[in-house]
N, C-alpha and C positions, 0 to 999 in steps of 0.2 A: 483398500483402495484409497481411503480417507487419508491415510499418510501420504499416498502420490499427490492427492490433490492439494492438500497441505503445504508440501513441498515445492509442486509447480506454482502455486499462486505465490506464496511468500518469496519465493526466490525470482518470480519475473517483478514483484514489487521493489525488492532490492536491485536489481538489475537496473531498473528504471532510475532509481536513486544513485547508482555508481555512473551510470551512463550520463545523468545531469551533471555529476562532478566531474567527470572524466574529459566531456566534450564541450562543457561551456565554462565559461569564467565564474559560475556560481560556487559559493562557499558551502560548506557542511550546513552552516546555518539557513542558507537561502532554499538549500534543498529540503529541510526539515519542514521549514514553514510551508513550502510548495505542498510536500506530501500530508500534511495536516490539513490544510485548506482543502486540499483535494479529496480527503478523507470526510470532511466536513460536507463540502458539495455533493459528492456521490451519497452520503446519508440522506441530506434535503431533499433528492430528488428518488429517494427509494431504491437505489440501486445497491448500495452497500450493504444493507441487511441480506439480502438474496445471496450476495457473493461470499459473507460471514456463514449463512447457513450451508452454503454448499462447499466451501473450502475448509471450515472449520477454523483452527488454529492459525491456518497459513495466511488468513486475512486478519485474523485478530491480533497478531503477534507484532506485526510491522508497525510503524509509527503512525501509519494513516488510521488505525484503530482508535486513535484518541479523538477522531471525528465523529465516531461511532456513537 
């Protein structure tokens, strides 16, 4: 079951990044910055740690884990 959680969470994070690039004039560098800052904010308010515990590698592997 952990593989399914990791796949879904990691996939959703990647979908958000791809949608930002496809539907807005943002460059990959902008999206990278947004994801890193989002990871830092979520870590700061205590939401990213529980997500990592629940989803495992699905939340650790994408770029947002640099904020964790």
